[in-house]
Each structure stands twice: as structure tokens, then as C-alpha cells.
Legacy VTK file of the C-alpha trace (Angstrom):
# vtk DataFile Version 3.0
C-alpha trace
ASCII
DATASET POLYDATA
POINTS 328 float
0.000 0.000 0.000
2.811 2.375 0.919
4.585 1.493 -2.346
1.424 2.306 -4.391
0.949 5.675 -2.689
4.567 6.557 -3.321
4.210 5.845 -7.051
0.961 7.835 -7.274
2.499 10.850 -5.540
5.486 10.622 -7.879
3.241 10.726 -10.989
1.365 13.767 -9.642
4.655 15.540 -9.054
5.736 14.821 -12.633
2.431 16.251 -13.978
2.786 19.401 -11.918
6.399 19.786 -13.035
5.357 19.855 -16.717
2.398 22.210 -16.183
-0.332 19.627 -15.600
-3.047 20.094 -13.029
-3.360 16.446 -12.258
-7.028 16.439 -13.321
-8.418 16.050 -16.855
-10.508 19.100 -17.847
-13.259 17.261 -19.742
-15.484 20.304 -20.282
-12.577 22.340 -21.589
-11.644 19.565 -24.018
-15.190 19.359 -25.405
-15.449 23.129 -25.656
-12.281 23.267 -27.748
-13.472 20.390 -29.967
-16.857 22.040 -30.527
-15.256 25.385 -31.323
-13.558 23.679 -34.283
-16.230 21.160 -35.234
-19.299 23.446 -35.293
-17.910 25.947 -37.859
-16.762 23.088 -40.101
-20.211 21.454 -39.998
-21.906 24.799 -40.693
-19.665 25.422 -43.704
-20.439 21.931 -45.076
-24.200 22.440 -44.624
-24.162 25.890 -46.206
-22.099 24.639 -49.163
-24.309 21.607 -49.729
-27.533 23.626 -49.663
-26.072 26.865 -51.057
-28.386 26.938 -54.073
-31.501 26.517 -51.991
-30.298 29.080 -49.434
-29.543 31.663 -52.130
-32.838 30.774 -53.827
-34.826 31.350 -50.615
-33.071 34.667 -49.953
-33.639 35.915 -53.525
-37.276 34.787 -53.433
-37.864 36.696 -50.187
-36.551 39.883 -51.795
-38.694 39.506 -54.928
-41.796 38.705 -52.859
-41.334 42.005 -51.052
-40.527 44.098 -54.134
-42.903 42.531 -56.680
-45.830 41.341 -54.564
-48.551 42.544 -56.944
-46.926 41.091 -60.084
-46.359 37.687 -58.482
-49.896 37.556 -57.081
-51.459 38.267 -60.487
-49.380 35.564 -62.214
-50.042 32.978 -59.499
-53.782 33.710 -59.512
-53.761 33.159 -63.282
-51.985 29.800 -62.893
-54.537 28.610 -60.331
-57.705 30.016 -61.949
-56.818 28.617 -65.385
-55.544 25.324 -64.020
-52.365 25.703 -66.035
-50.626 22.408 -66.846
-46.890 22.197 -66.114
-44.312 19.838 -67.565
-41.844 19.305 -64.718
-38.275 18.232 -65.487
-35.065 17.995 -63.493
-32.803 21.004 -63.970
-29.049 21.445 -63.539
-26.175 23.557 -64.785
-26.170 21.354 -67.909
-29.754 22.341 -68.716
-33.083 20.513 -68.789
-32.872 16.902 -67.654
-35.273 14.013 -67.507
-39.024 14.602 -67.379
-40.667 13.815 -64.041
-44.353 14.470 -64.663
-47.087 16.730 -65.964
-49.269 18.382 -63.348
-52.003 20.982 -62.979
-51.582 23.960 -60.630
-54.319 23.797 -57.959
-53.166 26.248 -55.266
-50.471 28.676 -54.172
-50.281 29.054 -50.395
-47.420 30.130 -48.166
-44.833 30.066 -50.909
-45.767 26.533 -51.987
-47.502 25.520 -55.198
-49.937 22.616 -54.914
-50.148 20.292 -57.926
-52.548 17.697 -59.280
-50.520 14.977 -61.001
-51.750 14.058 -64.485
-48.949 11.838 -65.800
-45.736 10.658 -64.155
-42.502 8.980 -65.209
-40.868 6.215 -63.125
-38.593 7.682 -60.438
-36.002 5.810 -58.384
-33.928 8.577 -56.779
-35.031 10.684 -53.807
-36.025 14.061 -55.205
-36.921 16.090 -52.130
-35.303 19.540 -52.498
-34.258 18.676 -56.068
-33.986 21.567 -58.517
-36.591 21.445 -61.305
-37.835 23.503 -64.229
-41.553 23.838 -64.894
-42.582 24.449 -68.519
-46.029 25.613 -69.592
-47.979 27.027 -72.499
-46.806 30.624 -73.062
-48.956 33.529 -71.878
-48.374 37.273 -71.738
-48.291 39.601 -68.752
-47.451 43.303 -68.909
-46.157 42.898 -72.463
-43.803 40.027 -71.591
-44.153 36.352 -72.460
-43.959 33.765 -69.694
-43.603 30.029 -70.212
-41.362 28.635 -67.458
-39.867 28.967 -64.003
-37.058 27.279 -62.072
-37.664 26.158 -58.502
-37.181 23.353 -55.950
-39.378 20.433 -54.910
-40.837 21.149 -51.471
-42.760 17.902 -50.941
-42.902 14.537 -52.677
-44.410 11.192 -51.841
-43.955 8.117 -53.972
-44.971 4.494 -53.843
-42.207 2.370 -55.300
-41.171 4.212 -58.453
-44.494 6.052 -58.893
-44.887 9.660 -57.717
-48.137 10.032 -55.748
-47.901 13.602 -54.429
-45.799 16.574 -55.439
-45.558 20.257 -54.600
-42.943 22.850 -55.489
-41.789 26.163 -54.074
-42.893 29.331 -55.819
-39.978 30.627 -57.911
-37.813 33.718 -57.695
-39.309 34.911 -60.984
-41.483 33.730 -63.839
-39.749 34.000 -67.203
-39.680 33.051 -70.860
-37.104 30.563 -72.094
-36.504 28.615 -75.268
-37.982 25.205 -74.564
-35.496 23.257 -76.607
-33.402 20.983 -74.413
-30.417 20.890 -76.739
-28.970 23.557 -78.984
-29.110 22.377 -82.587
-26.274 22.756 -85.049
-27.303 23.530 -88.585
-25.632 21.447 -91.277
-24.540 23.971 -93.909
-22.935 21.540 -96.342
-24.055 18.025 -97.260
-21.405 15.483 -96.415
-20.342 17.131 -93.155
-22.836 14.924 -91.331
-23.390 11.512 -92.901
-26.329 9.324 -91.929
-27.316 5.775 -92.764
-30.673 4.425 -91.599
-32.376 1.065 -91.281
-35.832 0.105 -90.064
-36.043 -0.261 -86.282
-37.073 -3.892 -86.793
-33.474 -4.573 -87.859
-31.911 -3.211 -84.653
-30.294 -6.566 -83.851
-28.953 -7.275 -87.354
-28.588 -3.893 -89.122
-24.765 -4.039 -89.347
-25.037 -7.104 -91.583
-27.233 -5.330 -94.163
-26.981 -2.442 -96.570
-28.630 0.785 -95.347
-32.137 1.438 -96.599
-31.456 5.179 -96.897
-28.320 7.300 -96.635
-26.804 10.698 -97.321
-24.457 11.292 -100.266
-21.316 13.412 -100.652
-22.171 15.050 -103.974
-25.964 15.391 -104.430
-25.607 16.800 -107.961
-24.300 13.440 -109.208
-27.307 11.514 -107.921
-30.052 13.357 -109.824
-33.438 11.781 -109.090
-32.113 9.020 -106.829
-33.585 8.826 -103.313
-31.249 10.122 -100.623
-31.150 11.741 -97.187
-30.295 15.367 -96.443
-29.590 16.484 -92.847
-30.761 19.958 -91.824
-29.633 20.063 -88.177
-28.489 17.823 -85.342
-28.273 17.918 -81.555
-27.613 15.520 -78.686
-31.354 14.826 -78.510
-32.138 14.209 -82.160
-31.979 15.479 -85.710
-34.056 16.943 -88.502
-33.647 15.510 -91.985
-35.343 15.138 -95.352
-35.917 12.160 -97.619
-35.242 13.693 -101.040
-36.981 12.195 -104.107
-38.869 9.569 -102.076
-39.832 6.427 -103.984
-40.846 2.861 -103.145
-38.863 0.545 -100.905
-38.543 2.979 -98.010
-38.486 1.870 -94.358
-41.563 2.777 -92.257
-41.556 6.580 -91.905
-44.813 7.166 -90.074
-44.926 9.174 -86.876
-43.893 6.879 -84.009
-41.828 4.527 -86.210
-38.336 3.609 -85.039
-35.155 3.845 -87.095
-31.595 2.714 -86.583
-29.230 5.600 -87.357
-25.512 5.438 -88.041
-24.308 9.032 -87.734
-20.827 10.100 -88.890
-19.627 13.661 -88.182
-16.453 15.197 -89.578
-13.922 16.013 -86.853
-11.704 18.851 -88.048
-9.185 18.244 -85.233
-8.455 14.603 -86.049
-9.290 14.928 -89.768
-11.510 11.875 -89.414
-15.175 11.059 -88.983
-16.513 10.350 -85.495
-19.274 7.746 -85.357
-22.422 7.474 -83.240
-25.061 4.752 -83.419
-28.555 5.464 -82.170
-32.092 4.174 -82.175
-34.467 7.036 -82.966
-38.221 7.569 -82.956
-39.958 9.739 -85.551
-41.727 12.486 -83.588
-42.872 14.609 -86.527
-43.382 14.197 -90.257
-43.972 17.081 -92.666
-43.675 18.037 -96.321
-40.486 19.567 -97.674
-39.538 21.364 -100.854
-39.927 19.423 -104.090
-41.998 16.637 -102.539
-39.356 15.726 -99.954
-40.456 14.062 -96.706
-39.313 15.943 -93.589
-38.641 13.977 -90.397
-38.053 15.130 -86.828
-36.278 12.298 -84.997
-35.621 11.910 -81.270
-32.765 9.685 -80.092
-34.119 7.146 -77.586
-31.257 4.626 -77.291
-27.529 4.570 -77.908
-25.923 1.579 -79.615
-22.776 0.147 -78.055
-20.681 -2.468 -79.890
-20.141 -5.634 -77.859
-18.051 -8.162 -79.723
-19.685 -8.788 -83.100
-23.061 -7.252 -82.219
-24.675 -4.148 -80.710
-26.495 -3.625 -77.428
-28.911 -0.746 -76.878
-28.851 1.512 -73.838
-31.854 3.775 -73.306
-31.034 7.481 -73.048
-33.099 10.159 -71.354
-32.154 13.687 -72.309
-30.032 12.860 -75.340
-26.737 11.140 -76.099
-24.171 12.765 -73.808
-21.129 11.788 -75.865
-22.720 13.315 -78.965
-23.637 16.480 -77.075
-20.076 16.855 -75.777
-18.648 16.315 -79.260
-21.008 18.877 -80.800
-20.182 21.499 -78.161
-16.432 21.017 -78.747
-16.977 21.140 -82.487
-18.907 24.377 -82.142
-16.135 25.954 -80.039
LINES 1 329
328 0 1 2 3 4 5 6 7 8 9 10 11 12 13 14 15 16 17 18 19 20 21 22 23 24 25 26 27 28 29 30 31 32 33 34 35 36 37 38 39 40 41 42 43 44 45 46 47 48 49 50 51 52 53 54 55 56 57 58 59 60 61 62 63 64 65 66 67 68 69 70 71 72 73 74 75 76 77 78 79 80 81 82 83 84 85 86 87 88 89 90 91 92 93 94 95 96 97 98 99 100 101 102 103 104 105 106 107 108 109 110 111 112 113 114 115 116 117 118 119 120 121 122 123 124 125 126 127 128 129 130 131 132 133 134 135 136 137 138 139 140 141 142 143 144 145 146 147 148 149 150 151 152 153 154 155 156 157 158 159 160 161 162 163 164 165 166 167 168 169 170 171 172 173 174 175 176 177 178 179 180 181 182 183 184 185 186 187 188 189 190 191 192 193 194 195 196 197 198 199 200 201 202 203 204 205 206 207 208 209 210 211 212 213 214 215 216 217 218 219 220 221 222 223 224 225 226 227 228 229 230 231 232 233 234 235 236 237 238 239 240 241 242 243 244 245 246 247 248 249 250 251 252 253 254 255 256 257 258 259 260 261 262 263 264 265 266 267 268 269 270 271 272 273 274 275 276 277 278 279 280 281 282 283 284 285 286 287 288 289 290 291 292 293 294 295 296 297 298 299 300 301 302 303 304 305 306 307 308 309 310 311 312 313 314 315 316 317 318 319 320 321 322 323 324 325 326 327
């Protein structure tokens, strides 16, 4: 016992010699830890929700300064039961479509919605940034057809959205509703296209194309050919020139396999993209040509000696990146 006490007293003397008190200051330790930890956590939270914080602050200012204007617009949306097409929104632009919904109420900065049609959703979308598109209308001499906001409430069962409401926006505005900027094809041959019927999606590479563009149209006279007017990551607009018999199905809703080749001025070679497209519009062109508006719905990926198809929502990203670099 005496030996133990001697050792304990010796340790206390050593602590006092080096500035120790002999007792652990637990409260002081936690206070120092919290003084470092709390600011770090606050910075992380503010950075993660910075867009929503800035959005809420800007919305508060506009609600104070433009109360009458906002009230008139929101009353119009509710009284007319305006239908919104709601899509995800990011710095890259308009993303996948979530649903169409009718505006039923605007209370306390929240917009109540009646869902009309929904797309399957897997991810959690609470507080997600969205863009709401609608039929254009005019107020005070300005056109309005969209607004950007955040989801305030969402309930879903499995992958089906059952309830949805959004925050009222900072401002109501007019935007071009096209998801992807289109590049006009000024000279035939810059963008080459070969197409097959969608029924041949699993064997098209073993067959000759049913329609294709040509390098020198003047040499082909009255032969049937394709002519591309513009192209984007989401689709393309083209014409079937001198249409005759033996064409693949070209009705609205028909699917086509498209082999797209675009001249790359940097590598001095053509860059290839394979897509499965759906005809969204059909119209008459000059000289009896058939005009087609085509949306890309799947991207073809070569696997061994065949192709597999991967569904795309919002366009072919690799094509969009290539087109943006080509435009620069």
C-alpha cells in the first residue's frame, strides 16, 4: 500500500512539473473540440444547400418588391388550371421529365399540384432543382412560359410519384424550350447518316442501309437520298429527297436505326455514333421531300460482333459533348 501511494504521488509531481493540473478538464476539451467542429459542420451544410439558401433569400426579396406582379401571375396559374411539364434542372440544362401536373393552389410560398402523368422515379427528389414548362402567356407585355424552382414535398410508392408540390420561384420568365442547342448542317457530307428500319436493330450491321446521305448530291439526280438539316444531342431533322418505293416505315412513331458520322476537323476523321431514334414529326419539304423530326431514344454500343442498346433520357451525352467542342 505504501509502495502504491509513493508511485501515485510521484506521478502527480511529474504532472505538476510539466504544467499539468493532475485532473483532466473534460469540459474544456469538449469546448475546444466544438469550437472547431461546429464551424466546419456549418460550412459543409451551407455549401451543400447553397443553391436553396440563395434561392430562398432571392425569393424573399422579390416577394417584397414585386408582390402585386407575383400575385397576379399565381392567380392566373390557379384560376386557369395551367398544366406544367416538370423536369429535373441542372447547370447542364433541362434533364429528364418527371411528370405533368395541374396547378391547384399557391399558399405560403408553396404551389400545390394535381398529377396528371408521371414517369418512373427511383432517386429521392426532395429539395431537387426542377424547371416547370407551360404554355406561353403574356403579362405586362412580356411572355412567360417557365420557371425554375425546388421540390418542397414529394411522396412516392415504389417508383411512382403520388404527391408533389414545389416552391414558388424567384421569378417567372420566358425561355426557349429546346433541351439541346441544334447545329445547322450547312454543307451536305459534313454529317453523314445511314438508316435502317427499327425492326433490324439486332442485325442492321449485316445489311446495306435502306437510306443514306451522299457526298455530292448533284451526281445523284433523281435518286432517293437523305439530307440532314440540323443535329443535336437529342435528335436530328432531316429530309428524304426524291422519295420512292422501298422505303423503311416513316410514319410518326416509327423507329429507325441511325448510323451518324460527323467530320472532326481536329483529327481529320469522322466520329461515329449509333442510335435508335423515334420519328416524332413528319412534314412536307420542298420538291416533294419528306421531312422527319427524330428523337434519339437509345444509344448503340458495340459488344463483340453485335450491338447492345442503352436507353437514353435527355439525349446522347457523348454526342452532345462532341457537338459542343466542335462548335467551339
